[in-house]
N, C-alpha and C positions, 0 to 999 in steps of 0.2 A: 154706333159708339166710336168706332175707329175714325169714321168720317168727321164726326164732331170734334174729336181730339185734334185731327189734322187742321180743321178750320180754326180752332182755338189757337193752335201753334202759329198759323199764318197771321192771325189777328194780333197776337202778342208781338210778333216780329215787326209788323207795320207800326204799332203804337210806339215801340222802342225806337224805330227808325225816325218817326215823326218828331219825337221828343229830342232825339239827338240833333236832328236838322235844325229845329227851332232854337236849341241851345247854342249851336254853332253860329246861327244867324245873329243872335242877340249878344253873344259873348265871344268875340273873336279872340281865339287863343292860338299863339304861334305853334304850340306843340300838338295841336289837333288839326287834322286835315278834313276837308269836307266829306270825302268818301274814299272807299277802298274797293277797287274793281279787280276781280281775279279771273284769270284765264289759265287753262292747263288740262292736266290729266288726272289720274286717280290719286296722285300725291296731295291734291287740294280739292278734289270733288267732294262737295258736302251732301250730295244726294241727287244731282241731276239725272244720273243714270237710273234712278228709281222710276223715272217717268218715261223711259223709252225702252225699246226692245233690245236691250243691251245684254251681252253675255257677262260683262263685268259689272257685278252689283255687290254691294256690301250692306244691304239692309236686313241682314240676318245675323243671329248670334254666330260667332263670338265678337263680331264688330260692335263697337259702341258700349262695351261693358263699363268703361269709365266715363261715358258721356251720359250720365244719369241712367245708366244701364239701358240705353236706347239706341238701337241700330238705325241710325239716321241715313246711312248710305256712305258714311265716311269709311275709308279703307284703313282704319286703325282702331285702337282701343278707346281713344278719346278725341282730343282736338287735333286738327291738322295744323301745319305750319301757317297757313293762311288765317285760320281762326285766331291763332295766338298773336299774329301781327296786328290783326284788326283790334284786338283787345288792347294791345300796347298803344295803338293809335287813338284810343279812347272812343272807338266806334263799336257798334254791334257787329257780330260775326255776319258777313254778307250771306244772305240766304241763297239757296240754289235758285237760279232763274226760273227753272221749270217747276219749282215748288211753290211759286206764287202765281195766282190766277192772273190772266191778262187784264181783268178789270181792276185789279189792285196793285199792279206793278208801279203805276205812277206815284203811289204813296211811299215808295221806297227811295229815299234820297241819299242814303249813306253807303250805297254800293251793292252790287250784285256779284254773285259767283257763277260764272258760266262754264266752269271746268267740267270735264267729262272723262271718266275712266276708260282706258284703252286707246284713247286718241293720241295723235302725234302731230308733229310739224307738217308731215306729209298727209294730205287728205286720204291717201291710200292706206295709211297706218291705222289699223283698227282690229278689234276682235268682236265681231258682231256689230251692232249699231252703236254709234257714239256721236257726240256733238263735235264735228270736225272744226278745224281752224276757221273755215269759211262760215260755218253755222254759228260759232261763238261770236265772230265779228258781226254777223247779221243781227244777232240778238242785242249786242252792245249798241249797234247803230240804231235799233229800235228804241233802246233806252234813251239815247241822246236825242233822237229826232221826235219821238212820240210821247215818252213818259216824263222825262225831266222837265220839259217846258210847261207841263201842267202844274208843277209845284214851284218851279223857278221861272217866273214869268219874264224877267228882264234878261235880254240876250247877253248883256255885259256880265251880269251875275252868273249866268250859265257858263260863259267862257271861263270865268274865274273859278267856278266850282270844278270844272273839268281840268283846268291847268294846275290847280293846287292838290288835286286828288292823287292817290298813289295807285299804280297799276302793276300787279304781280303777274308774271308769265312763268309758269312752271310746266315745262313740256320738253320732250326730246328723248327720254329714255325708251319709250315705246317704239320710236323709230329705229332703234337697234334691236330691242328684244322681240318685237312683233314683225319687224320688216327686214332689216339688214341681216339678222341672224336666221331669218326664215328661208329655207332652201327653195321655197316655191316663189319667192319674190325675185324680180329682175334686178333690183338695186344691188344685190350682192356680187354682181360682176365688177363693181367698183372697188378699188383698194380703200383702206380706211381714210387716207388723206382725201381722196376724191369724194368719198361719201360725206365726210365732215364738211367739205366745201359746198357740196350740194345742199345739205340741210341748212347751212348758214345762209346760202343764197335764198332759199325758200323762206327763211325767217325774216330777212332784212331787205330784199331787193324788189325793184319794180320789174314786173314781168308782164309782157303783153299789155302794157299800159294800165295795168291794175296794181294798185299799191298792195303789196302783201302785208302780212300781219302787223308788224310794228308801225310801219308807215301809215297803214290804214287807220290804226287807232290814233296815231298822232294827228292825222287829218281831221279826226272827229273832236280833237281838243286835248288829248292826253299829252303830258309833258314829262312826267316823272315815272320812270319804269324801274322795276326790280325784276331781273332776269336770272333764272336759275340755270346753272351749268348742269352737266350730266355727271352723275357720280360713278363710283367704281362698280360697274355692273358685274364684274367678275367676283365681287365680294358679297353679293346678295345670296341668301341661303340656297337658292336653287342652282347657283353657279359654283359654290364652294366645293373644292375637292377634299374628300375625307378619307383618312386611313384610320386604323385602330388606335393610332397614337398621335394624330395631328389633324388639323384643319387648316387649309390654305386657300387663299383667293385664286381664282383662275386668272393668272396674269396675262395670258394670251388675249382673253376677252378685254381686260382692262386696257391693254395697249391698243386694241382696235377702237376703243371708245375715246381714249385720251386726246386724239387730235381735235375733236370737237371743242373740248374745254380749253385746249391750248389756243385755238384760233378765235374763240368767241370774244375775248377782250378787244382785240384789234378790229374785229368786224363791227362791234358796237361803238367803238371810238370813232371809226369812220362814219358810221351812221349818225352819231351825235353831231359831227361837224356839218352834216347835210341838213339836219332837222333843227332849225333855229330854236334856241331856248329849251331844247330837250336835255334830260339828264338820265343816265343809265347807271344802275348798280348791278353788279354781277355777284351771284352767290358762287363762290369757288368750291362747289360741292366735292369735286374730285380730290383736291388737296386737303380740304378740311377733314374729310373722312380719314385720310391717311394719318393725320394727327391723332384722331380718335382710335384708329386701329393700332397704333403704336403704344398709346398710353390710355386705354379705355377707362381705367380707374380715375384718371384725372377729370373725366366727364361724368362719372357716376355709373359707368357700365361695368358689368361683370361678364357679359356675353355679347359679342359683336358678330358672331357667325351663324347662330341658330335662330330659328323662328320661335317666338314665345308660344305660339299656338301649336300644340302637338296633339294629334288625334282628334282635332276639332275642339279642343279645350284650351283656354288661355292659361298661361303660367300664373302663379300667384305673385311672383316678384317682377311684375311688368316694368317697373322703373329701372330695373337692372339690365334690361334687354334693349339692344339697338333696334332689332327687327321684331315686328309684331307677327306678320305672316311671312311667307316665303319671299316677298318682294318689298312690302311696305314697312316704314318705320313705326315705332311706338310713339305715343304722345310724349314720353320722356325725351326721345330723340328730337321730336319736333320742337320741344321747349329749348333744348340746347341750341338748335339752329336759329330759332326765333330770337332768343335773347342775344345771341352773338351777332346776328345780322342787324338787329335794332340798335344795340348799344356798343358792340365790340369792334375789333379791328382785324380779326384773323379770318373771318369767313367772307364778308362782303367788302367789295372795293369798287371804286377808289375811296368810298366812304360808306358809313352805315346809314340806315334809314333815318335815324334821329337827325343826322346832319342834313340829309336830303330835305327833310321837312322845312328847314330854315332857308334853303337855297332859293334864289330868285324870288 
C-alpha cells in the first residue's frame, strides 16, 4: 500500500510537470520561468535524505504536520522557502531528485530539488551521509545532459530553458555548526575572517582546473542565481542563552558567522563580472533576522527564541513561532522570507526575484 501511494505521488508530480511545461511552451509569459532548480541543505531539502543513509531525516512526526499531515522529509511543519518560491513562480514544487525514479526523471521539465540535509559548502561538512556539493552538481549535470534533451529536443531551446530558469542555492550554515564549531575539525584553527574567506573561495573559485559550484552550474547553462547568506546562528534555539528572566542570542557565535555575510556581496559581484550575462540575488538573512528580532510582531511572530516543538509535540500556534525545531524555521517564517524576497526590498538585493525574471 505504501509503495502504491509513493508511485501515485511520483506520477502526479510528473503529470503536473508535463502540463506546466506544455503550458509554458505554448503560452509564453514573462512572469513565468521555465524551471526552478534548488541546491542546498536541510533548509530546502524536500526529502532527498529519505533515500540515503543519512542521520539527518525529517520523514517522521512532527515534521509535515501542516503539509497535508504528511512527513515528506522537509525539516519544517509545512512548506520550505524553496516550495513557496516555486509556487510564486507559477511552477510545481520541485520534487526531490532521489524521489523520482531514473526512468521517469526525463519527464520532469520544471525543475528538480537536489538539496540534502546536513551538507555544506565543504564536502567534509556532514553528519552521516548526505548529497555533497559535488554530488548535487553531478545530478544536475545528468539532468542537463541526459534527461532534459529527451523532452527539449532543440539545443537552442534547451539553452533558453536553462538561461531563463532560476537557481536557488541555500547552504553554508552547516559549515559552521557541523564543521567550524566542531572541536574535532581542523578548520577551527582559522580565525572567523579566514574561515569566511575559505568558504567563499570554495563557493565561487576555480581550483585545480575544476569549476567549483556556481561556476560549474553556470557552465551548464545557468544564468540567474539566488544565493542565501548565513543567518544569526547565535540566535537559533540551541544557541540562545537563557536565564530565569531573559533569553538572549549568543553574540559571540553571531560575530564569528557575520564575516561570511559581510563578504558574500563583494564576492558575488566579482563573480558576476567574470561570468557573462549572469545575475545574482543575495538573501541578506543575517540583517533581515535582526529586523524580525527587534520587532517580531511586525512580522506576525510572538516567539523568536524557542522551538515550537517541545517534548516531541508541535505547538498549536505554529504561525506565531519563528523556529519549528531547535534549528529550522516554521512555514510561517518561510512565507515571510519568500514573500519579501520575491516582491520586497528589505531581504534580497540588488533586486527581488520578480525583477530578476524580467532581466536579460
